Short mmCIF file of the C-alpha atoms (twelve columns), coordinates in Angstrom:
data_MODEL
# 
_entry.id   MODEL 
# 
loop_
_atom_site.group_PDB 
_atom_site.id 
_atom_site.type_symbol 
_atom_site.label_atom_id 
_atom_site.label_alt_id 
_atom_site.label_comp_id 
_atom_site.label_asym_id 
_atom_site.label_seq_id 
_atom_site.Cartn_x 
_atom_site.Cartn_y 
_atom_site.Cartn_z 
_atom_site.pdbx_PDB_model_num 
ATOM 1   C CA . UNK A 1   -129.591 99.479  91.421 1 
ATOM 2   C CA . UNK A 2   -128.225 96.597  89.740 1 
ATOM 3   C CA . UNK A 3   -124.569 97.211  88.071 1 
ATOM 4   C CA . UNK A 4   -126.017 95.967  84.751 1 
ATOM 5   C CA . UNK A 5   -128.847 97.768  84.790 1 
ATOM 6   C CA . UNK A 6   -126.879 101.310 85.894 1 
ATOM 7   C CA . UNK A 7   -124.406 100.452 83.058 1 
ATOM 8   C CA . UNK A 8   -126.904 99.911  80.627 1 
ATOM 9   C CA . UNK A 9   -128.409 103.656 81.291 1 
ATOM 10  C CA . UNK A 10  -125.001 105.063 80.989 1 
ATOM 11  C CA . UNK A 11  -124.298 103.672 78.008 1 
ATOM 12  C CA . UNK A 12  -127.454 105.005 76.715 1 
ATOM 13  C CA . UNK A 13  -127.389 108.278 77.483 1 
ATOM 14  C CA . UNK A 14  -123.440 108.932 76.205 1 
ATOM 15  C CA . UNK A 15  -124.404 108.047 73.299 1 
ATOM 16  C CA . UNK A 16  -127.354 109.988 73.310 1 
ATOM 17  C CA . UNK A 17  -125.199 113.013 73.920 1 
ATOM 18  C CA . UNK A 18  -123.117 111.978 70.811 1 
ATOM 19  C CA . UNK A 19  -126.642 111.552 69.041 1 
ATOM 20  C CA . UNK A 20  -127.365 114.871 69.908 1 
ATOM 21  C CA . UNK A 21  -124.201 116.085 68.748 1 
ATOM 22  C CA . UNK A 22  -123.874 114.747 65.729 1 
ATOM 23  C CA . UNK A 23  -127.464 116.116 64.988 1 
ATOM 24  C CA . UNK A 24  -126.725 120.066 66.149 1 
ATOM 25  C CA . UNK A 25  -123.718 119.781 63.801 1 
ATOM 26  C CA . UNK A 26  -125.906 120.950 60.493 1 
ATOM 27  C CA . UNK A 27  -123.995 117.764 58.653 1 
ATOM 28  C CA . UNK A 28  -126.226 115.859 55.988 1 
ATOM 29  C CA . UNK A 29  -125.065 112.675 57.337 1 
ATOM 30  C CA . UNK A 30  -127.975 111.152 59.654 1 
ATOM 31  C CA . UNK A 31  -126.881 110.113 63.461 1 
ATOM 32  C CA . UNK A 32  -129.388 107.074 64.378 1 
ATOM 33  C CA . UNK A 33  -129.097 105.000 67.728 1 
ATOM 34  C CA . UNK A 34  -129.812 101.649 67.911 1 
ATOM 35  C CA . UNK A 35  -129.903 99.951  71.596 1 
ATOM 36  C CA . UNK A 36  -130.757 96.071  71.783 1 
ATOM 37  C CA . UNK A 37  -131.059 95.953  75.679 1 
ATOM 38  C CA . UNK A 38  -131.568 91.503  75.096 1 
ATOM 39  C CA . UNK A 39  -128.534 91.353  73.812 1 
ATOM 40  C CA . UNK A 40  -127.007 94.566  75.199 1 
ATOM 41  C CA . UNK A 41  -125.193 95.822  72.079 1 
ATOM 42  C CA . UNK A 42  -125.346 99.557  71.844 1 
ATOM 43  C CA . UNK A 43  -124.687 101.629 68.457 1 
ATOM 44  C CA . UNK A 44  -124.315 105.363 66.894 1 
ATOM 45  C CA . UNK A 45  -124.531 105.029 63.063 1 
ATOM 46  C CA . UNK A 46  -124.074 107.535 60.593 1 
ATOM 47  C CA . UNK A 47  -125.617 107.460 57.210 1 
ATOM 48  C CA . UNK A 48  -126.655 109.108 54.108 1 
ATOM 49  C CA . UNK A 49  -124.972 110.564 50.866 1 
ATOM 50  C CA . UNK A 50  -122.045 111.934 50.259 1 
ATOM 51  C CA . UNK A 51  -122.651 113.346 46.485 1 
ATOM 52  C CA . UNK A 52  -123.025 109.949 44.677 1 
ATOM 53  C CA . UNK A 53  -121.245 107.927 47.696 1 
ATOM 54  C CA . UNK A 54  -123.091 105.698 50.204 1 
ATOM 55  C CA . UNK A 55  -122.082 106.515 54.215 1 
ATOM 56  C CA . UNK A 56  -123.164 103.835 56.322 1 
ATOM 57  C CA . UNK A 57  -120.559 103.281 59.223 1 
ATOM 58  C CA . UNK A 58  -120.568 102.525 63.068 1 
ATOM 59  C CA . UNK A 59  -119.310 105.592 64.971 1 
ATOM 60  C CA . UNK A 60  -119.664 103.652 68.411 1 
ATOM 61  C CA . UNK A 61  -120.405 99.881  69.280 1 
ATOM 62  C CA . UNK A 62  -120.427 99.194  72.726 1 
ATOM 63  C CA . UNK A 63  -121.836 95.761  74.645 1 
ATOM 64  C CA . UNK A 64  -121.977 94.601  78.039 1 
ATOM 65  C CA . UNK A 65  -120.300 91.001  77.783 1 
ATOM 66  C CA . UNK A 66  -118.995 89.235  81.278 1 
ATOM 67  C CA . UNK A 67  -120.209 92.298  82.998 1 
ATOM 68  C CA . UNK A 68  -118.145 94.701  81.883 1 
ATOM 69  C CA . UNK A 69  -118.012 97.337  78.986 1 
ATOM 70  C CA . UNK A 70  -116.550 96.510  75.549 1 
ATOM 71  C CA . UNK A 71  -115.983 99.105  73.752 1 
ATOM 72  C CA . UNK A 72  -115.429 97.128  70.135 1 
ATOM 73  C CA . UNK A 73  -115.798 100.733 67.776 1 
ATOM 74  C CA . UNK A 74  -115.125 104.005 68.681 1 
ATOM 75  C CA . UNK A 75  -114.640 107.036 66.273 1 
ATOM 76  C CA . UNK A 76  -114.983 109.683 68.742 1 
ATOM 77  C CA . UNK A 77  -112.026 112.678 69.104 1 
ATOM 78  C CA . UNK A 78  -111.531 111.840 72.704 1 
ATOM 79  C CA . UNK A 79  -112.830 108.144 73.149 1 
ATOM 80  C CA . UNK A 80  -115.817 107.434 74.974 1 
ATOM 81  C CA . UNK A 81  -114.008 105.256 77.521 1 
ATOM 82  C CA . UNK A 82  -113.372 108.843 78.710 1 
ATOM 83  C CA . UNK A 83  -117.455 109.751 78.578 1 
ATOM 84  C CA . UNK A 84  -118.078 106.991 80.829 1 
ATOM 85  C CA . UNK A 85  -115.074 107.508 83.115 1 
ATOM 86  C CA . UNK A 86  -116.485 110.470 83.786 1 
ATOM 87  C CA . UNK A 87  -120.067 109.106 84.643 1 
ATOM 88  C CA . UNK A 88  -118.304 107.292 87.112 1 
ATOM 89  C CA . UNK A 89  -117.240 103.764 85.885 1 
ATOM 90  C CA . UNK A 90  -114.037 102.327 86.975 1 
ATOM 91  C CA . UNK A 91  -111.599 102.052 84.443 1 
ATOM 92  C CA . UNK A 92  -111.133 98.017  85.799 1 
ATOM 93  C CA . UNK A 93  -115.169 97.841  84.200 1 
ATOM 94  C CA . UNK A 94  -114.368 98.881  80.523 1 
ATOM 95  C CA . UNK A 95  -112.744 96.814  77.575 1 
ATOM 96  C CA . UNK A 96  -110.673 98.504  75.151 1 
ATOM 97  C CA . UNK A 97  -111.752 95.977  72.355 1 
ATOM 98  C CA . UNK A 98  -110.691 97.619  69.479 1 
ATOM 99  C CA . UNK A 99  -107.165 96.901  70.697 1 
ATOM 100 C CA . UNK A 100 -105.663 93.336  70.599 1 
ATOM 101 C CA . UNK A 101 -105.473 91.496  73.541 1 
ATOM 102 C CA . UNK A 102 -101.775 91.386  73.578 1 
ATOM 103 C CA . UNK A 103 -101.846 95.247  73.391 1 
ATOM 104 C CA . UNK A 104 -104.676 95.437  76.674 1 
ATOM 105 C CA . UNK A 105 -101.967 94.547  79.137 1 
ATOM 106 C CA . UNK A 106 -100.220 97.798  78.809 1 
ATOM 107 C CA . UNK A 107 -103.154 100.373 78.918 1 
ATOM 108 C CA . UNK A 108 -104.906 101.366 82.058 1 
ATOM 109 C CA . UNK A 109 -108.256 99.612  81.244 1 
ATOM 110 C CA . UNK A 110 -109.971 96.516  82.025 1 
ATOM 111 C CA . UNK A 111 -107.910 93.185  80.632 1 
ATOM 112 C CA . UNK A 112 -110.175 90.480  79.174 1 
ATOM 113 C CA . UNK A 113 -110.296 87.576  76.470 1 
ATOM 114 C CA . UNK A 114 -111.915 87.386  73.971 1 
ATOM 115 C CA . UNK A 115 -113.080 83.947  72.279 1 
# 
């Protein structure tokens, strides 16, 4: 299987698992998946109301860029990178894009330039 096609499949599996966890939590905040395979953007959004306050946030945002998996946003407890590692993605293929570039050299994941 093509590597990027394989990455797309794994990303969608992982986000779908988080989506189902949120659905089962009984929360009134809705979990919404958005997959754009043309532009390789994958999101798990939280939307709803808490009293009179509108809730709309990105829980997880992953994209494929330069043949690597870029985690742009991650508000999970253990980190979505852990889930990707457990599914067989090498850490050298995962960029923790929410860390500044100068910090990435000190973590165990891929270092990638952002322009």
